[in-house]
C-alpha positions as CSV (number, residue, x, y, z in Angstrom):
1,M,43.2,16.0,14.4
2,D,44.4,12.5,15.5
3,P,43.3,9.7,13.1
4,V,41.8,7.8,16.0
5,D,39.8,10.8,17.0
6,Q,38.6,11.1,13.4
7,M,37.5,7.4,13.4
8,F,35.5,7.8,16.6
9,D,34.0,11.0,15.2
10,V,32.8,9.2,12.0
11,I,31.5,6.3,14.0
12,G,29.7,8.7,16.4
13,R,27.9,10.3,13.5
14,M,26.6,7.1,12.1
15,P,22.9,6.3,12.3
16,A,22.0,3.4,14.6
17,A,20.9,1.1,11.8
18,Q,24.2,1.7,9.9
19,L,26.2,1.0,13.0
20,A,24.3,-2.2,13.7
21,F,24.9,-3.5,10.1
22,L,28.6,-2.5,10.5
23,V,28.8,-4.6,13.7
24,L,27.2,-7.5,11.8
25,F,29.6,-7.1,9.0
26,M,32.5,-7.5,11.4
27,L,31.0,-10.3,13.5
28,I,29.6,-12.6,10.8
29,P,33.0,-13.6,9.3
30,S,34.7,-13.7,12.7
31,V,32.2,-15.9,14.4
32,W,30.9,-18.1,11.6
33,G,34.3,-18.3,9.8
34,N,35.8,-19.8,13.0
35,F,32.8,-22.1,13.1
36,V,33.7,-23.5,9.7
37,F,37.2,-24.1,10.7
38,H,35.9,-25.8,13.9
39,L,33.7,-28.1,11.7
40,N,36.8,-29.0,9.6
41,N,38.9,-29.8,12.7
42,K,36.1,-31.9,14.2
43,R,35.6,-33.8,11.0
44,L,39.3,-34.6,10.6
45,G,39.8,-35.3,14.4
46,R,42.4,-32.5,14.9
47,K,42.8,-30.5,18.0
48,P,42.0,-26.8,17.6
49,V,45.5,-25.3,17.5
50,S,46.9,-22.4,15.6
51,R,47.5,-23.5,12.0
52,N,47.8,-21.8,8.7
53,P,44.2,-21.3,7.6
54,F,45.1,-21.7,3.9
55,F,46.5,-25.1,4.6
56,M,43.3,-26.0,6.5
57,M,41.1,-24.8,3.6
58,A,42.7,-27.4,1.4
59,T,41.0,-30.1,3.4
60,F,37.5,-28.5,3.2
61,N,34.7,-30.8,1.9
62,A,31.8,-29.5,-0.1
63,R,29.6,-28.8,2.9
64,E,32.3,-26.7,4.6
65,W,32.9,-24.8,1.3
66,L,29.2,-24.1,1.0
67,I,29.0,-22.8,4.6
68,F,32.1,-20.7,4.0
69,G,30.5,-19.2,0.9
70,V,27.3,-18.4,2.7
71,V,29.2,-16.7,5.5
72,H,30.9,-14.5,3.0
73,L,27.7,-13.7,1.2
74,L,26.0,-12.7,4.5
75,A,29.0,-10.5,5.3
76,I,28.7,-8.8,1.9
77,A,24.9,-8.4,2.4
78,A,25.6,-6.8,5.9
79,A,28.1,-4.4,4.3
80,A,25.6,-3.5,1.5
81,A,22.9,-2.9,4.1
82,A,25.3,-0.7,6.1
83,F,25.9,1.4,3.0
84,R,22.2,1.6,2.3
85,A,21.3,2.6,5.8
86,G,23.8,5.5,5.7
């Protein structure tokens, strides 16, 4: 069996709640992580161009680090809820 078919088979058997938490686990860091970098660019007056994110993290202030940490905690909570729902 093809690995892609196996992946869709596993996803197809997931309960709806587990699938919803899995989607949240993927969306939270993507959307809110980008929002933190947007705040950093806005505060520093830079245009949103493709930069090395590790270089940009060196210029985070305390508020941006706090939001970044909360984003990661929410993602971990969504992953835990997905495991629990399964």
